[in-house]
N, C-alpha and C positions, 0 to 999 in steps of 0.2 A: 488913882491917876494913871497908872500904867494901862488899866483897862480902857479908860476914856481916850487917851491920846496915843496909845501904841497899838493895842490889840484891836480895838474897834475900827480904826482906819484900815488896818490890814485885812480884817474880816470883810469889811465893806468892799474892798478891792477884789478879794477872792470871789465874792458873791456877784460881782458886777461885770465879769468878763473884761472886754476892752472898751466899754462904754463909759466915758467920763461923766455923762449926764446921769447914768444909772449909779455910778460910784458916788457922786455927790448926793443923790437922792437917798441911797441906802445908808451913807455915812450919817447924814442928818437924822434919819429915822432911828438908827441904832444909838446915836449919841443921846437924843432926847429920851429914848426908851431906857437906856442905862441910868441916866440921871434920875428919872422918875421912879424906876423900880428900886434903885439903891437908896436914894435919899428919902423918898416918901414911902417906900416898901408897899407899893400898891400896884395893881395890875394896870398895864398900859398897852392895850391892843394895837398892834401895827402889822401891816402887810409889807413884806419885802418882795420886790420884783427882781428876781435873780437870773443871772446867766452864768452858770457854773459848769466848767468843763464842756462848754458848747451846748448845754441844755438850759432852756429857758423855763422858769417855773415861778410860781408865787408861793410864799411861805409865811404863815401867820404865827406870830409869837405874842405872848401876853404876860409872862412872868420871868423873873430873873433866872429860874431854872431853864427856861427855854433858851435864853441867851447863852447860858453856860453850855447847853447841849450843842448849839450852833458852833460855839468856839471849839469844843472838843472834836466835833465831827468834821467841820469845814475849814477851820483854821489850824488846829493841831493835827488834823487828819489821822486820828488814832486808829481808824480802820483801813488805812492805806497799806494793806497787806493782801496781795492777790496771788496766792499760790497756784491758781488755775487761770490760764490765759483768757479764756472766754467762757466763764461759768454760765450754765443755762438755768440753774436753780439755786437761789439763795434764800436761806431761812433767817429771818431777823427776829430773834427772841428777846423780848423787852424792847419793843419798837418805839416806845414813848409817844411822841407826837409826829413821828414820821421822818425825823432827821436822818437817821442812818439808812432807812429804806430809800429815801430820795438820793442820798449820797451814792449808794450802790447803783441806783438807776442811771445817774449821770455818767458812771463809768461803764456800765453794762446795760445799755438801753433795751437789749433783746432778752435779757434774763427774766425769768419768772421769779418774783420776789414775794415771799409769804411773810407778812409783817404781823407778829403776834404780840398783843398788848392786853393785859388783864384789867387795868384800871378803866372803868366806864368813862370817866372824864377825859383821860388821856386818849381813849379810843375815839371819842367823838372828834377830837382835834386831829387825830391820826387820819380819820376819814376825810376831814376837811383839807388836809395838806397833801393827800395822796390821790384824791379822786381825779386829778388831772392826768394820772398815769394809768393806762389800761393794764399794765403788767404788774402792778403792785396790788396784792390781795390782802387786805386787812382782816385779822381774826381777833375777836374779842374773847380772850381766854388766857389763863395761866398755863404754863407747861410743866409737866411733872412725870412721875412714874406710874400714875394711874389716871383713869377717867372718872369724872364726877364733879363735885363742887368743893371749893376751898375758900377759907376766909383770907382776904387780902387786907393787910394792915396799912392804913393810909398815913402818910407823913405830910408835913407842911410842904416839902419839896416834891414836885411831881416825879422827880428822878429817884425817889427813895422808897416807893411803895414795895412791900415785900409780903410773901406768904409766911415768912418767919417772924417771930416776935421781935420787935425793935423798940428801943427807947424813943420817947417822944411821939409815939403813935397817937394820932388824934381821933381816929375813927377806924372802923373796919366794914368791909362789904363782902358779901358772898359772891364769888365769881366762878365761871366754868373752868374746869381743869381737864386738860387733855394730854395724852402721851404723844410722843413723836410719831409713833406708829399710826395712831388715829389721825393726826394732822396730815401725815403723808397720804393716807388712804383717802381722806376727804378731798384732797387736791390732786389726786392721780399722780403722785410722785413716788418713784421707786428709790431714788437716792439724790441727795443734794450735793452740790459742789462746795458750797460754803455754808456753815452754820455759825452765825454770830449770836452770842449770848451775853446779855447784861441783865440778869434776872434776880439780883439782890439776894444772893445766898442760896437760891433754889437750884443753882447749877450742880450742887453736890447730889441732891436727890435725882436730878435728871441724868447726869453723866454716869453716876455709879450704878445705874440700873439699865444701861443699854450696852450693846456691843457697838462701839463707836464707828468702826469701819463699815458697818452695815447701813449707816444712815448718812454719812458724808465723807468726802475725801479730805476736808479741812475744817478746822474749828478755830474761831477767834473769839475771845470773850474775857470778861472781868471776873475774877475769883475773889470772893469776900470771906476771908478768914476772920475779919474783925468782929462779926456778930453771928456767924454761922455755927461757931463751935467746932469747926473742922479745919484741917490743914490742907494747903494746896497740894502737898505731896501725896495726899490720898487719891488724887486724880491721876497720878502717874500710871496706875494699873489699868486705867481705862484705855490709855493709848499705848500700852506696852507692846513692843515689837513692830506693830504695823505703822506707827507714826514717828516722825521726827518732832520733838516737842521743845519749845522754849517757854520759860516762865520768867517774866520780867516784873520786878517789883515796881509798884507805883509810889508816888510821893506820900500818899496817905498810908500809914502803917497798917499792915494786915490786908492790903489790896494788891492784886497782881493781874497782869495780862497773861493769858495762856494762848499760845499759838501752837497748833498741831496740824501737820500735813502728812499725808500718806507717803511712805518711802518709795 
């Protein structure tokens, strides 16, 4: 009930700018979408016509996970942390269907945004939601400490796919694996202003095998102790001396948000 009559109206308002007509349209679409996907647990494709932070865009959703992503990114604004005033390069690792990449674009329309997503299905939808923006560059790959191929374990929720073993894995698919060094080289990048990561446990393999200050001046992302078998404290050495670091516990046990910016 809280979702239907509290969160959804506020999300619709945030996505609609100052237009009452757009607000009503998005509210009705989101309400019907939530009822169908929650009560009948089936897909219900809809397109939201948005005006967020002065940027107009269309965004297509079809599962409850998509709605949850919109709530986290545009309602809760979990990535509303901008240690760099005007970033020119943003790396979005675990870009899902484009929610975070679009969010960053609405704040920094001139920034080059590299949106990296390993899931083939998510990636097709990432392309669909970001093709309207020339400065968002989708990449279909997993990120890690080596280049090659890796198995991606598929979950029911599009937000839960992981290269690590997970309970309730329903399938697996082989995907491309790239390092940050290769990613940067392919896109002509020497250093990023922000690296955002939500890569379902692969953050340990990534961060423990790089010199963090060489790749970005700030990092924000979710750390998964709960199924990675590692502790968030192990990442402190990655940012030792060169960064100011905050580690914030999330409501779900074993999950944290890590914020790191150069001193």
